[in-house]
N, C-alpha and C positions, 0 to 999 in steps of 0.2 A: 793960390794953389792950396788945397786942403792938407791939413796935417795928418800924417800916418798915425793910426791908432795903435798904441802899443798895450800889451797886457798889463804893464805896470800902471797904466793911466786909468785902469778900470777896477772896480771892486764888486765882488759879487757877495750878497748877503742873503742868507736864508734864516728865517726865525727858528727857534728851537722846536716850535710846534710843527713847522713844515718838515724839518729834518726827522722828527719822530715818526711822522706819517710816512715818509719815504722809506725809512729804515724797516718800519713795521711790516712793509709789503715785500721785503726782500726774502729770498729763500734762505733756509738755515745755513747752507754752505757759504753764502755771501756774508752773513752775520758774523760767522767765525773769523772772516778776514777783517771786516770793518771795525770790530770791536778792538782791534789793535791800532787803529788810526790815531786815536787820542784818548786821553783819560775821561773826558766828558762823554764821548760816545760809548766808551766801555761801561761807565756808570749807568748810562741811558739803557743800554741793552740788558743790563742786570737787574734793572728796575721791575718791580712786580707788575706795575700798571702796563709797562711796555711788553712784558711777557704776555700779558692777557690780550693786549692789542694784537700782537703778532699771531697768537693762537687763534683769535677771531677771524683774521684774514686768511689763515690757513684752511678753515673749514671749507671754503669754496674750491680750493685746490689742495686737497689733503695729501700730506707726506706720511710715510710710514717708516718707523725706526725698527730695525730688525737686529737682534742679538745673535750672534753665531759663536759657539765655543769650539775651539780646536785643541790640540794637544799642548799649545803654548800659552795662549791666553784667550780672553773674550774680546770680540771686535763688534763695533756697532756700524751698521750700514744704513744709509738714507735711501729710501725707495721714493722716487719722485714720479707722480702719475698726473698728467694734465688731461687725461682722457682722449687725447687726440694721437699723440706719437707713442712710441715704445717707451716703457718705464726705463728710467735711468736710476742705476744703483751707484752710490758713492760711499767710500769708506769715511767714517767720521772719526778722526783721532781724537782720543780722550784719555788723559793721563791715568785715571783711575782704572781703566780697562787693562793697562799693561801690567798692573799689580795683581789682577785677579786670574789666577791660572785655573781655578776650579770654581766657576760661578755660573748662575743660570740667569737668563734674562726673564724677569717676572712679568714686566708689562710697562706701559707708558701712559701718562695722563698729564694734561696741562703743560706740555712741553718738557716734562720731567721723565726719566726712565728709573726703573727700579731694578737693582741687580742684587742677588742673593749669593753671598760668599759662602760656599759650602764648607770650607776649611776653617771658618772662624764663626764668632758669635755676632757677625756684623751684616747689616743690610745697607747698601749704598743707594742713595737717591742723587741723580746727577742731571744737570741741565746742559746738554751738548752745546746749546747756543750761547750760554753765558759763561760756562766753565765752572759754575758753582756744583758743589758736591757736599752732601750731608751723609754722616755715618750714624746708623741707629744700631743699638744693641738688641739682639734677639733674646727671647726668654725660652727656657727649656731645651730639649734635645731636638734639634732639627725641626723647628716648627713649620708648618705649612704657611707660606707667605703669599699674600695677594696685594694687588695694587690697583686703586681706582680713583674716581672723582668724587669729592665730597658734596656737601649740600649747597655749596657755593661754587660757581663755575671755575674760579681760579684756585680752588682748594683741592689737593691731592690727599689721599689717605692710604695708609698701609695697614693691612690686616695680617695678624699672626694668630694661628691656632695651634695650641701645644697641649700635650697630655697633661691632665690634672693628677700628677703623681704625689704631690704633697698632702692633699686633702684625702686622696684615696676614695673618691666618691664614684662608686660603680654606676650610679644613675646619671652622672654627668662626667664622662670620661675626659672631655675636652673643655678648655677655657679659650675664649676669644677676646683679643684686645685690639684696639684701633689707635693708630697714631694719625693726628691731623697736623697738616701744615699751618693751620690757623692757631692751634694751641701749643704746637711743638712739644706734645707730650703724649704718652700712652694712656689709654683709659680701657679698663675692663668693662665690656658692654654685656657679656652673656656667658653662661656655661652651656655647653651643648651635650644633650642627652642621647647622641647617637654616635656610632663609630664612623670615622672617616679614614678609610684605608687607601687614600690617593692623594696625589698633589696636583690634580687636574682641576682647574677652577676658571671662573670667568666673573667679571663685574658687569652688571647690567641692571638698569632701572633701580639704582641706588642700593643694590645688594650684592654681596659676594655669594656666589654659587659654587658649592664643592661637590664633586662627584665622590660618592662614598665607596667606590671601588667595585660595586656589584649591581645594585638595583634601584638606586635612588639618588636624588640631588638634595643636598643640605644647604639651605639658603639663610644667610644672615643679613637682615635689613638694618642698615646703619641709620635709616630715617626714624626708625621706631625705638622708643624707650623701653616698651614691654612687649612681650610676645614677639620678639624679633627673629626667632629661630623657626624655620619651617621645613618640614619633610615632605618631599614630593616624589611619588613613586614614578619610575620610568615606565614607558609603554613596555609591555611584556616581550614585544618582539626584539627589543634592543638590550635586554638584560644580559650582563656579562659580555657585552660586545666591546670592541675597541672604539672608544669615543673621545671626542674633543669638545671643549666648551668655548663659546665666544658669544659676543653681543651682536644681535641682529635687529636693527632698526628699533632700539629701546627694549627689546625682549631678549630672554636667554635662548640661545640656539645650541642644540646638541648635534654634532656632526658624527655620524655613524659610519665606520669604515669596515667595509667587507670586501676583501680582495682588492679589486680595482674600482669598486663602486662606493660612492659616498652618498649617504641619504641625510637630510636635514630635518630635525624636529624642532618646533618653536614651542616654547613654554608661554602660555598666555596668562595663566593664573596659578601661583604657587600653591595656594591653599586648596584649590579644587583639582589639581593635577590635570589641568586642562592642556592637552598637547595637539599641535596641528602639524601634519606632515607636509613638507614643501615638495 
């Protein structure tokens, strides 16, 4: 007569490589739970290589992080869209957010999110999946903050544009600095000879694009060492309109809001002011 098989008689073994592949395909909400299983898993999920693997798998089924500020604090929500069923929205608890009562959600890149604390000189870079958080010091009075992807796929960059009040150069009223996760330091990349009377921006095609508040887009290309600032005139029909900027298939998109109607303009070439209406 055969012997009954008990769980204690068997052993299941998975190599570190297989475990890494399995975890890298899990949604963000599951990673937040599994990083608490044991220290090796926590270290793995925090590892830079793992973060890049998880990000690569997420491209096929993209998720979106949304920051919402209310009267008490800032909250992060994960929007999951598989393209088949209705979008699922889940609150992502994060300790840093509870401390920020007056902050704005700047953007997200490479699994990290950027939060601008309006009541201090700090910018917070957070990874909801790993629990990591980095605090950067801003320069100047309420600089314009942008967040994007660096020249390498797993590199994030922070852009700050602030008034050049110390030098008092009327021909270059603003300075631009870039913080890179690769160098972990700020670098002055250019002075900007144009007024920027707006906090509306987008990161697209390796450049930060800022709405000047009236009739143009000011672009700062972080790939170029010289002549990296470009002035692009907006189409005459949308001058002084209510607009939002975002990335659209690698190009800059300008969303124009007029009443209940939204029109989209795509910038094909910064230097030539080449616009296409969608």
